[in-house]
C-alpha positions, 0 to 999 in steps of 0.5 A: 545539379543535372549538369554536374551529374552528366559531367561526372557520367561523361568523365567515367565513360571516358576513363573506362573507354581509355583503359586497356582491354586485357584478358584476365591473368592466368595465375601469373601474378597479374602480368601480361604474360604467364610467368615461367622460371628457367633453371639451366647452365648459362648458355642453355638458359639464354636459349630457353629464355629467348625461345619461350619469351614469345609467350611467357615472362621468363626469369632465370633462377640464379641458384641452381636447383638439384637435378630432382627437386622436391615440391618445396624447392620448386615452390620456393622459386615459383611462389615469388614469381607466381610462375606456372612452371619451372623449366629444368635443363641438364646436359649428359654427354652429347645430349640434353634433357629438358624437364617442365615441372608444375609450378604448384607442386613440382610434378613433371609435365613434360620431358624432352631429350635431344642430341647436341654437339658437346663442343658446339654452342646450340643455336636453336632447339628442335622444333618438336622440342620447342612445341612440347615445352610451350604446351607443357608450360601452358598447362602448369599452375602457379602456387598463387592461383591456389591460395585465393579460394581458401580466404573466401566464404564457405558459400563458394563450396557450391563450386567444387572445381574451385574449392578442392584444389585449395584443400590439398596440393593437386596431383599430376592427374588433376591438371585443370586445363586439358592439353586439347583446350590449351592447344585450341587457345594457343596459336602454336600447334600442339605437337603430336604425342608420338613425337614426344615419345620418340625423344625419350632416351630409352627408345631404340631409335635414339642414336648412340653418343659413341662413334659409329665409324672410326677410320684412319690412314697413315704411315708406320715405321718399324724394325725387326729382329729374328734370333735363334736359341740353342744353335751352337753351330750358328747354321741359322743366320740372325736377322736385324732390320733397323727401320722400314716403312709401311702404309697403315690402314685401320677402321672400326664400324658399329652399324647399330650406333647409327640408329640405336643406343642399345646393345646393337650399337656396341657390336661391330667390325674391325680391320687393320692393315700394314703394307711395307713400302721400299723395304730391302735386306742387306747381307754385306754388299748384297741386297735382297728384295723384301716384302712385308704385310700384316692384316687383321679382321675381327668382330668388335664389342665395346662396353661404354661407361658413360661418355668418356670411358669404354672397354673394347674387345676384338676376336678374329683372324690375323696374318703377318708375312715377312719374306726375303728373295732367295737371290740378291737383286744386285749380285745374284748371291744366295740368301743366307739361312733366313726363312721367310715367315707367314704367321697365321692364326686366330687372334683375340684382344682387349683394351680401353679407350678414353674418348673425351679429355677435352680434344685429347683421346687415349687408347690402349689394347693388347692381343694374343695370337695362336699360330696355325701356320708359320710359312717357310719356317714350318716347311721341310727345309727348316722346321716342319713341326714349328709352332708357337704364339704371338703377343702384341700391345699398342696404344696411341694419343689422338688430338682433334684437329677439326670436327670429326678429324683427329691426328693420332700418334701411336706405338706398337710391339709384337713378339712371336715365341716360336717352338721349332721342335727339330727332328733328330738328324735335321740340318738345323737344330735350334729348339726355339726362336723369337721374332720381334717387331717394334714400330710407331705410326702417325695417322689421320682418323675420321671419327663420326 
C-alpha cells in the first residue's frame, strides 16, 4: 500500500513539473496573447495585423463598423474574441486616423493621425504611432473580464475593486491598469504624451495636405489681332499675327503649407511670365523686329473643400508688351501706323481647381485688369487719353507622370477693350479698338 501511495505521488509530481508555466491570461479568452480586433481597409488591416501581432492575438473584422461605433457595436465583435480593444483605422485624403476603442464599452483610449502618400502603399507605421497603439491596446478591457464577479457569492463584496465593475460598464476614467504600470510590465517603452498630442490634426504643426509649391516651365503658342472701330479713312493699320512662340513660366508658393494646415497654409504668392521667341511682323515683303512679353505678380489665396476641390483667388499687378520696330530690318521701310502697346495695371482673378481625379487635375481661372498705362498707344503720337480694361480666361488639364511631376496642357484668351477718346482735329479719329490674344501651352509642372 505504501509503495502504491509513493507511486501516485511521483506520477503527480512528474505531471506538475511537465506542465507549461504560464502567466494568468489578461481577459483575452485564455490565449497566450491578449486579443485585439482590427477594423480597417484591407491594406491597412494587414499592416496593423503585422505591427501589433508581436504582442497581441490580432483578428480582422470582416464586417466594417461605422466610423463612430456605439458600445453595443464594439461589444458585438470583442465579446466573441474576448478582445481588449478594437483598432479602428480610416483614411482621409493623404492622412490616416487610427483610434483604439476599449473592448468593454467602446470608449476611446487613443487617437493617432499621420500623413501618408495617397497613391503609395504604406510600408510601416511611424514609430511613435506604433508605441502609442501598443500601449493603448494593453490598457483595454475585454467584456468577458467583467462577467466573472457577477456569479460569485456576496462575500466577495469585501473587495470593491472587483465588484464595482460588474455593476455597470466602466467609464473611461475607471481603467484598472494605469499607463505607468503597463509600461513597466511591457518591454516596449511608453511613448511621450507630447508625441501623441502633436499628431492631432487640429494642431498648427501638421503640414497641409494641399501642395505648398507648384512651379512649371514650358512653351506657349499664340496669335494676336488688333482692330480699330470707327476709322472711316483707315488711317490706322490693322494687325494680325497668326502664330508666335514664347517660353512660359509660372509658380505658386504657399509658405505656411510646409508646417501648418490652418489659414496660413492657404496664403501665398503667384507669378507667371511669357517671353516671346523669334517673333517678326510682316508687311508685304518687309520684316519688322517684334518683341512680346507678359508678367503677372500676385498675392494668392485658396479655400480648400476637402482634398479634391478648392477655390483660388489672386490680386496683384499685370504688364503685357507688344512692340514693333519702326524700321524694317530687311529693306528699311517705315512701319505702318501700328502703335506698340504696353498694358499695365492692377489685376484680380478667381478660379477653381479639381486636384484629384485619379492622376488627372483640372484648373480654370478668369481675371480682370484695369489699364493704368497703354504705352505708345497712349502717347501724343496716337491717343494720349487712351484707356480701357482687359479680360482674360484660361484653364488646363494636368496628368501626373511620376510622383510630384505633372504634364499640363492649357488654353488661354485675353482681350483688351480700348477707349481711345481722340481729340478734335487729331490725325487719328478711331473712338475705340480691341486687342486680342489667343494661345495654348504645354508645360511640365513640379508639385509638392
